[in-house]
C-alpha positions in Angstrom: 0.2 0.1 0.0 1.0 3.5 -0.8 2.2 6.2 1.7 1.7 9.7 1.8 4.3 12.0 3.7 3.0 14.8 6.1 4.8 17.3 8.3 3.1 18.8 11.2 4.0 21.2 14.0 3.4 20.5 17.7 0.3 22.3 19.2 1.5 24.5 22.2 -2.2 24.8 23.7 -5.0 22.5 23.1 -8.2 24.4 23.1 -11.1 26.5 20.9 -8.9 29.7 21.0 -6.0 28.1 19.7 -7.6 25.6 17.2 -9.6 28.8 15.7 -6.2 30.9 15.6 -4.9 27.8 13.2 -7.7 27.4 11.2 -7.5 31.5 10.5 -4.2 30.8 9.4 -4.9 27.8 7.1 -4.0 25.2 9.5 -6.0 22.1 10.5 -5.6 20.9 14.3 -5.1 16.9 14.3 -4.4 14.4 16.9 -2.6 11.1 16.8 -3.7 8.5 19.1 -3.2 4.6 19.1 0.5 4.1 20.2 2.5 5.2 23.1 1.5 8.8 23.5 -1.2 10.9 22.3 0.0 13.6 20.1 -1.7 16.9 19.1 -0.4 18.9 16.1 -1.3 21.1 13.1 -0.8 20.7 9.5 -1.4 23.1 6.7 -4.7 22.5 4.9 -3.1 22.1 1.7 -1.3 19.3 2.5 -4.0 17.1 2.9 -4.8 17.2 -0.8 -2.8 14.0 -1.7 -4.4 12.0 1.2 -7.8 13.1 1.6 -9.1 14.1 -2.3 -7.9 10.7 -3.8 -10.0 7.6 -4.2 -6.9 5.5 -3.2 -6.2 4.0 0.2 -3.2 5.3 1.8 -1.0 5.0 4.9 0.7 8.2 6.5 4.2 8.9 7.3 3.9 11.6 10.0 6.7 13.9 10.9 6.1 16.0 13.9 9.2 17.8 15.6 11.6 15.5 14.4 9.7 12.4 15.4 8.3 10.0 12.8 5.2 7.9 13.3 3.4 5.5 10.8 -0.3 5.9 10.9 -3.5 5.9 9.0 -6.2 8.4 8.6 -8.8 7.7 11.1 -11.7 10.6 11.2 -12.1 14.1 9.3 -14.4 16.9 10.5 -15.7 19.5 8.0 -17.6 22.7 8.3 -21.2 22.4 7.5 -21.5 25.4 5.4 -18.0 26.1 3.8 -16.9 22.3 3.7 -13.4 23.3 4.8 -11.3 21.1 7.0 -12.0 21.4 10.8 -10.0 18.6 12.3 -8.3 15.3 11.7 -7.9 12.1 13.5 -4.8 9.8 13.1 -4.3 6.2 14.4 -0.9 5.2 14.6 0.1 1.7 13.1 1.1 -0.6 15.9 3.2 -4.1 14.8 0.5 -6.8 15.2 -2.3 -4.6 15.8 -5.2 -4.9 13.3 -6.7 -1.6 11.9 -9.8 -0.8 10.1 -9.7 0.8 6.6 -12.1 1.9 3.6 -10.3 0.4 0.7 -11.6 1.3 -2.8 -13.7 -1.2 -5.1 -12.5 -2.0 -8.4 -14.3 -3.8 -11.3 -12.4 -6.2 -13.6 -13.5 -7.8 -16.8 -16.7 -7.0 -19.3 -19.9 -8.2 -18.2 -21.8 -10.0 -20.9 -25.0 -8.2 -19.1 -23.5 -4.9 -20.2 -22.5 -5.9 -23.7 -26.2 -6.9 -23.8 -27.5 -3.5 -23.1 -27.7 -3.6 -19.3 -25.8 -0.8 -16.9 -23.3 -1.9 -14.4 -23.9 -0.1 -11.0 -21.3 0.2 -8.4 -23.2 0.7 -5.3 -20.5 0.9 -2.8 -17.4 2.8 -3.9 -15.2 1.4 -0.8 -15.4 -1.4 1.4 -14.6 -1.2 5.5 -11.8 -3.8 5.8 -10.3 -5.0 9.3 -6.8 -6.4 9.4 -3.3 -6.0 9.6 -1.8 -3.2 7.3 0.5 -5.3 5.7 -2.1 -7.2 4.2 -4.3 -4.4 3.1 -4.8 -4.4 -0.6 -4.7 -1.3 -2.6 -8.0 -1.8 -3.9 -10.5 -4.8 -3.7 -11.0 -6.1 -7.4 -14.3 -7.5 -8.2 -14.5 -9.5 -11.6 -17.7 -8.9 -13.5 -16.7 -11.3 -16.5 -20.1 -13.5 -15.4 -22.6 -11.1 -14.4 -25.6 -11.1 -16.7 -28.4 -8.7 -16.5 -30.1 -8.9 -13.1 -27.0 -10.3 -11.3 -24.7 -8.7 -8.9 -21.9 -9.4 -6.5 -22.5 -9.2 -2.6 -20.3 -8.7 0.2 -20.5 -12.4 1.3 -19.2 -13.0 -2.2 -15.8 -11.4 -1.5 -13.2 -13.3 0.3 -9.8 -11.5 1.3 -7.1 -13.7 2.9 -6.4 -12.7 6.5 -8.9 -9.8 6.6 -12.3 -9.3 7.6 -15.2 -7.4 5.6 -17.2 -5.4 8.0 -20.1 -4.4 6.0 -23.2 -6.2 6.1 -22.8 -9.4 4.3 -26.1 -9.3 2.3 -25.4 -5.7 0.6 -24.9 -5.8 -3.2 -21.3 -3.9 -4.1 -22.2 -4.2 -7.8 -24.8 -5.3 -10.0 -26.1 -5.2 -13.8 -29.4 -3.7 -14.1 -31.6 -3.5 -17.0 -32.2 -0.5 -19.0 -35.1 0.7 -21.1 -32.8 -0.2 -24.2 -32.6 -3.9 -23.0 -36.1 -4.3 -22.3 -36.7 -2.8 -25.6 -34.3 -5.2 -27.3 -35.8 -8.4 -25.2 -39.2 -7.4 -26.0 -38.9 -6.9 -29.6 -38.9 -10.6 -30.9 -41.9 -11.3 -28.7 -43.5 -8.7 -30.4 -42.5 -9.5 -33.8 -43.7 -13.2 -33.2 -47.1 -11.6 -32.2 -47.3 -9.4 -35.1 -46.5 -12.1 -37.6 -49.2 -14.7 -35.9 -51.8 -11.7 -36.6 -50.9 -11.3 -40.2 -50.9 -14.8 -40.8 -53.8 -16.0 -42.9 -56.6 -18.0 -41.3 -56.8 -21.8 -42.3 -60.2 -22.6 -44.0 -62.3 -24.9 -42.1 -62.8 -28.6 -43.6 -65.7 -29.2 -45.9 -68.7 -31.1 -44.3 -69.2 -34.5 -45.5 -72.3 -35.3 -47.7 
């Protein structure tokens, strides 16, 4: 799994006044926990772009006052009106300790249902996975080569070695649904058959014997 490097500055004070001053300076208050110590620090909001505004799953190499930490993004908070980043929580990666991450879903192959006019619908863009970081994949690849119209792949159909999926097992991840074009193509042969039957001349009744 790829890593993003971020540098932060320790926070001298932890409180609303300090947090407001940081945000006014285009910095985001952050906290790192899960390891031996809890660390409060701040990062320039622009530095989060390669970590947050990407479809990829990444770990984070944090450097704070000369100390280095390996972590994952745990939670983000945004302003309700402006969508600006208000606060970020990081979870430190500890050897042998499982973590929970959202891993992107990727489809592979070509669905025969799509070739027949159906539409591929990806209902979940990510799946919540629990396990050791070293076992986490960059993406969860789902083969759609066998999906006909009306078929899909559920969470229970996906198996990841050494990892646990935390989403409900009955949730459909991807499916191929019918479209108007596909429904029309399917109905056309039946309609043509019905029209041909109506157009065929009626058979004459056999003459009565005298």
